[in-house]
Structure formats: structure tokens, C-alpha cells
C-alpha positions in Angstrom: -11.3 -10.4 23.9 -8.0 -11.1 25.6 -5.0 -10.5 23.4 -1.3 -10.3 23.9 1.2 -7.9 22.3 4.5 -9.4 21.2 7.5 -8.3 19.2 7.5 -4.9 17.7 8.5 -5.4 14.0 8.2 -1.8 12.7 8.5 1.6 14.2 7.8 5.0 12.6 7.3 8.6 13.6 3.8 8.0 15.0 3.0 4.3 14.8 4.4 0.9 15.6 3.5 -2.5 14.3 3.6 -5.5 16.5 2.8 -9.2 16.5 -0.1 -10.2 18.7 -1.9 -13.4 19.7 -5.5 -13.8 20.8 -6.5 -15.9 23.8 -7.3 -18.7 21.4 -3.8 -18.6 19.9 -4.6 -16.8 16.6 -1.7 -14.6 15.4 -2.4 -11.2 13.9 -0.7 -7.8 13.4 -1.5 -4.7 15.5 -0.7 -1.2 14.2 -0.6 1.2 17.2 -0.3 5.0 17.7 -0.7 7.3 20.7 -4.3 8.2 20.8 -3.6 12.0 20.4 -1.6 11.2 17.2 -3.8 8.5 15.8 -6.0 10.5 13.4 -4.5 8.8 10.3 -4.8 5.4 11.9 -8.4 5.9 12.9 -9.1 7.0 9.3 -7.5 3.8 8.1 -9.6 1.8 10.5 -12.8 3.4 9.3 -12.0 2.6 5.7 -10.6 -0.9 6.3 -13.6 -1.9 8.5 -15.9 -1.4 5.5 -14.0 -3.6 3.2 -14.5 -7.4 2.6 -12.5 -8.9 -0.3 -10.0 -11.8 -0.6 -7.8 -9.3 -2.4 -7.6 -6.8 0.5 -6.0 -7.4 3.9 -8.6 -8.5 6.4 -9.7 -6.2 9.1 -10.0 -7.9 12.6 -11.0 -5.0 14.9 -9.6 -2.2 16.9 -9.0 -1.4 20.5 -8.0 1.4 22.9 -5.3 0.2 25.4 -2.9 1.7 27.9 0.8 0.9 27.4 3.5 2.4 29.7 0.8 4.8 31.1 0.1 6.0 27.5 -3.3 5.5 25.9 -2.9 3.8 22.5 -5.2 3.3 19.5 -4.7 -0.2 18.1 -5.7 -1.4 14.6 -5.8 -5.2 14.2 -5.3 -6.9 10.9 -4.8 -10.4 9.6 -1.3 -12.0 9.6 -0.1 -12.6 6.0 2.5 -15.3 5.7 5.0 -14.3 3.0 5.5 -10.6 3.7 5.4 -7.8 1.1 5.6 -8.1 -2.7 9.0 -6.5 -2.4 10.1 -9.2 0.0 9.0 -11.9 -2.5 10.8 -10.1 -5.3 14.0 -10.2 -3.3 13.5 -13.9 -2.4 13.1 -14.6 -6.1 16.5 -13.2 -7.1 15.5 -9.5 -7.6 12.8 -9.9 -10.2 9.7 -12.0 -11.1 9.1 -13.9 -14.4 6.3 -12.7 -16.6 3.9 -15.6 -15.6 4.2 -14.6 -11.9 3.8 -10.9 -12.8 0.6 -11.7 -14.7 -0.7 -13.9 -11.9 0.0 -11.2 -9.2 -1.2 -8.4 -11.4 -4.5 -10.1 -12.0 -5.3 -10.3 -8.3 -4.1 -6.8 -7.6 -6.3 -5.5 -10.4 -9.3 -7.4 -9.0 -8.5 -5.8 -5.6 -8.5 -2.4 -7.2 -11.7 -3.1 -9.1 -13.3 -4.0 -5.8 -12.0 -0.8 -4.0 -13.0 1.5 -6.8 -16.5 -0.1 -7.0 -16.9 0.9 -3.3 -15.6 4.4 -3.9 -12.2 4.0 -2.4 -8.9 5.3 -3.9 -6.0 3.6 -2.3 -3.5 6.4 -3.2 -0.3 4.5 -2.5 -0.2 1.3 -4.5 3.3 -0.1 -4.6 5.1 -3.4 -3.8 5.6 -2.5 -0.1 1.8 -2.1 0.3 1.0 -5.5 -1.3 1.1 -8.4 1.1 1.5 -12.0 -0.3 -0.5 -14.7 1.4 -1.2 -18.4 0.6 -3.8 -17.4 -2.0 -1.8 -14.5 -3.5 -1.6 -10.7 -3.2 -3.7 -8.6 -0.8 -3.8 -4.8 -0.9 -2.8 -3.3 2.5 -2.0 0.0 4.2 -4.9 2.4 3.7 -3.2 5.3 5.5 -3.4 7.5 2.4 -6.7 6.1 1.1 -9.6 8.4 0.3 -13.3 7.9 -0.2 -15.0 9.1 -3.4 -18.4 10.8 -3.0 -19.5 9.9 -6.5 -17.6 6.8 -7.8 -19.0 7.3 -11.3 -17.7 10.9 -11.6 -14.7 10.3 -9.3 -15.3 13.2 -7.0 -13.7 13.0 -3.6 -15.9 13.1 -0.6 -13.4 15.2 1.4 -12.2 18.1 -0.9 -9.8 19.2 1.9 -8.1 15.8 2.1 -4.4 15.9 1.4 -2.7 14.4 -1.6 -0.3 11.7 -0.6 1.7 8.7 -1.7 5.1 7.6 -2.8 6.9 9.9 -5.3 8.2 7.1 -7.6 4.7 5.7 -8.0 2.8 9.0 -8.3 0.8 9.8 -11.4 1.6 13.1 -13.1 -1.6 14.8 -12.0 -0.9 13.8 -8.4 2.7 15.1 -8.6 1.3 18.4 -9.7 -1.1 18.5 -6.8 -4.1 18.6 -9.0 -6.2 15.5 -8.3 -6.0 11.9 -7.0 -8.7 9.7 -8.2 -9.1 6.2 -9.5 -6.7 6.7 -12.5 -3.9 7.5 -10.0 -4.1 3.9 -8.7 -3.9 2.6 -12.2 -0.8 4.6 -12.9 0.7 3.2 -9.7 -0.2 -0.3 -10.8 1.8 0.1 -13.9 4.8 1.3 -11.9 4.3 -1.7 -9.6 4.5 -4.0 -12.6 7.8 -2.5 -13.6 8.9 -3.0 -10.0 8.1 -6.7 -10.2 9.9 -7.0 -13.5 13.1 -5.2 -12.5 13.2 -5.3 -8.7 13.8 -1.5 -8.7 12.1 1.8 -9.0 10.0 2.6 -12.1 12.2 5.8 -12.3 15.8 4.5 -11.7 18.8 6.7 -11.1 16.9 9.7 -9.7 18.8 11.5 -7.0 16.1 13.1 -4.8 12.3 12.9 -4.5 11.9 16.6 -5.3 13.7 16.3 -8.7 11.8 13.1 -9.4 8.5 14.9 -8.7 9.4 17.7 -11.1 10.3 15.0 -13.7 7.0 13.2 -13.3 4.8 16.3 -13.1 6.3 18.6 -15.8 8.0 16.4 -18.4 6.3 14.3 -21.0 8.2 11.2 -20.0 6.9 7.7 -19.1 8.7 5.1 -17.0 10.7 2.8 -19.3 9.0 -0.5 -20.1 11.4 -3.4 -19.5 12.6 -4.6 -22.9 12.3 -8.3 -22.1 8.5 -8.2 -21.5 6.3 -9.6 -24.2 4.2 -7.3 -26.4 1.1 -8.4 -24.5 2.6 -7.2 -21.2 3.9 -4.0 -22.7 0.4 -3.3 -24.2 -1.1 -3.8 -20.7 1.5 -1.3 -19.3 0.6 1.2 -22.0 -3.0 1.1 -20.8 -1.9 2.0 -17.3 0.9 4.5 -17.9 -0.8 7.3 -19.9 0.0 10.8 -18.7 -3.6 11.9 -19.3 -5.7 10.2 -16.5 -8.8 10.3 -18.7 -7.0 8.0 -21.2 -6.0 5.3 -18.7 -8.0 2.2 -18.6 -10.1 1.4 -15.6 -9.6 -1.6 -13.3 -12.8 -3.0 -14.7 -11.4 -2.8 -18.3 -7.9 -4.1 -17.3 -9.4 -7.3 -15.8 -10.3 -8.4 -19.3 -7.0 -7.6 -20.9 -5.3 -10.7 -22.5 -2.2 -10.2 -20.3 -4.2 -11.3 -17.3 -5.3 -14.6 -18.8 -4.8 -17.6 -16.5 -1.5 -19.4 -17.2 -1.0 -23.0 -16.3 2.8 -22.6 -15.8 2.7 -20.2 -12.9 5.1 -21.5 -10.2 3.7 -21.7 -6.7 5.1 -19.2 -4.2 6.0 -21.9 -1.7 8.2 -23.7 -4.3 9.5 -20.6 -6.0 10.8 -18.9 -2.8 12.6 -21.6 -0.8 13.9 -18.9 1.6 10.5 -17.4 2.2 9.6 -16.6 5.8 7.2 -19.1 7.5 5.4 -16.5 9.6 5.0 -12.8 10.2 7.5 -13.2 13.0 10.3 -14.1 10.5 9.7 -11.2 8.0 9.3 -7.5 8.3 6.1 -6.9 6.4 6.4 -3.3 7.5 10.1 -3.2 6.4 12.5 -0.3 5.7 11.3 2.5 3.5 14.2 4.4 1.8 14.1 8.0 0.7 12.8 7.2 -2.7 9.9 5.2 -1.3 8.8 7.5 1.4 5.1 8.6 1.5 4.4 12.3 1.2 1.4 14.5 1.9 0.4 17.7 0.3 -2.5 19.8 1.6 -4.8 21.1 -1.1 -6.1 23.8 1.1 -2.9 25.8 1.5 -3.6 29.1 -0.1 0.1 29.7 -0.8 0.4 26.7 -3.2 -0.8 28.6 -6.2 1.5 27.0 -8.9 2.7 23.5 -9.7 6.2 24.5 -8.7 5.0 25.7 -5.3 3.0 22.5 -4.8 5.9 20.3 -5.8 8.2 22.2 -3.5 5.8 21.6 -0.6 5.3 18.0 -1.5 9.0 17.3 -1.7 9.6 18.8 1.8 7.1 16.6 3.5 8.2 13.4 5.2 6.5 10.1 5.6 6.8 7.0 7.8 10.4 5.9 8.3 10.3 2.4 9.7 13.1 0.7 11.6 13.4 -2.7 13.1 13.0 -2.9 16.9 12.8 -6.3 18.5 11.4 -6.8 22.0 11.8 -9.9 24.1 8.8 -9.5 26.3 5.1 -10.3 25.7 2.6 -8.2 27.5 -1.1 -8.8 27.9 -2.8 -5.6 27.0 -6.5 -6.3 27.0 -9.0 -8.6 28.7 -12.5 -7.6 28.1 -15.3 -9.1 30.1 -17.5 -9.5 27.0 -14.6 -11.4 25.2 -15.2 -9.4 22.0 -13.0 -6.9 20.2 -14.4 -3.4 20.5 -17.0 -3.1 17.7 -16.8 -0.6 14.9 -18.8 2.5 15.7 
């Protein structure tokens, strides 16, 4: 398939995200990394290529191309019109009303229910990893995702896989470096609801990720529930934000919670956000990540990480993808296969 790479809309330590168009004029997003540094992107491709849900960003294909004499691995995904959930929160004045929170949460939970039923733990649920399309939220960015060997028991397939995610959204057991199973996604969901309601971090006023990790891991605190939420919304949060992962509700249970009942007064996104971008070209769906929202990784196989304090120290010293806007004026044709097909998944 012939496709053309356009503007670079995000740039990180190892990857860039660009706009692209196919020969037939379809617009999509391409996440690219130098082939020698693309292990994480290839892992994301392997997971995303197995998924098929209206609540998960659509996988289009992958390619291996040459750009400026450098071999690149390219992951192709659908274009999503309204950017990230964080973008939408900002467009709505810095917070969402409860009807919209309920509407979005319902679809995110259904996405998690699907992922968990297929044995996938996302590991980094937050507003910046939820894209908003015409039909609502779609879970994206599977760079930290892991596959569970036994979905019923929640045992990871790769015991040597690192623990990763964003400190402010990490569950206590993840911050301690102990485990990262399905319940960790549910905790992060609760944090994302607070993010929707307040427009800010579920742990406001923290100074540095390392101090935040200690607070999450070793205290008995919970994120503060926004006072203006109804009792029904607070009850839903209480099912997500339980420090003991065994006590948290599953996505399958949460789908049936009264907070997620359909409401007739939910405002349409197109009417509610008059300033919303009209295309992926207008909005940085891979926008800035500040220090408090940086993804971290912690290897579980490091023999020196014998205590929670040591694991937390290592976790806080890690660094994630720092994305900056870089606009390019040129369009470059990067692929023209004779068979007119995107390289199939192997």
C-alpha cells in the first residue's frame, strides 16, 4: 500500500508520531521508532493487532521503512477526531459534568472489560491515553500493556516484564513494585474519573514523582473524592479506589453499577466543545507530558531491589516519553508496495 508521511505531531526519546495518508486519501496516525530501538513499539503492535473493539483504538497495520537512511518501524493506527480526554476536559472549561463523566466512564469500563477478557492489562490508564472519537472514548497507547497467562487467576505471561505506568495513576501494589494485574487498571480508572471531575491530578499538590510514589505505596491514603459528585458517583469511586487489589470491583462488575446507567441529558461532544479540533492535524493527541504524568518502568528482575524503598527509588529515577511539538512542512512518500497491502501481522 502506498502511504505518505506528513506532519510530525509528537516527538519523544525513541518515537515520533506523524500524520499519514493512504493512496486512497484516508488519514491515520503513524508511530515510528528506529528499528534498533523499537522493541517497545513492536510489543505494542503485537498486542494491538490482536484487539478488535469499538472501545479500543483501531489497529491498521505496520511497516518497515527507510527515512533519511535510517530503517524505521512504523505502527499505524486510526485517526481519532477530538484528541485525548485531557484535551476535551480543557475544551470544556477544565472539568466535565457528572453526566459526561458517567457517559465516558461507561465506555472506558466496557473497553477494560474487553481487554481483561482477552488477558490484557493496559497498565497506564489515564486521560492522556483515552482518545475521544465521534462515538466516544477509545483506549489507546499499549506501550506499557502486558498479557496475562491465566486471565482467571491474573498471572502475567512474562514474569520478567517491567512494571510501568504513570505515578499519579499507579495503584499501591504497583507503586511498591509488587504486581500489576487487572485491579491496577481499575484503580487507574478511579483516578481518571477524578481527573475528569477536577481537570487535575488525583493527587494534587505533590512536588515530585518519587515523594508521590512513597505516599501511594506506603501510606493508607486514598485520592480525595470530589465533594460535588453525587453519592452514586462516590460509591462507584469507592469500588475502584480500594488499597487492597482483591477488594476492588472488576470491570465486569462495574459495568452493572448504577452510576453507569444511560442518561438522556448527556450533551453531545460536538455541541459541548465548540472549540474542539476538527481533525488530528489540529490537535496534539500525543501532547505534552509533564513530570507528574511521565511513564515509569521498574524491572522486577533486578536483584538489588529487595525492599519497597529500593524499588520505589529505582522507579522514581526512571524516565518516560517526553513529547514535544515539532511541525514539518514537507510530505514524504515512504512506501509503495507492489502488492498494495500493508505488511501483514506475523
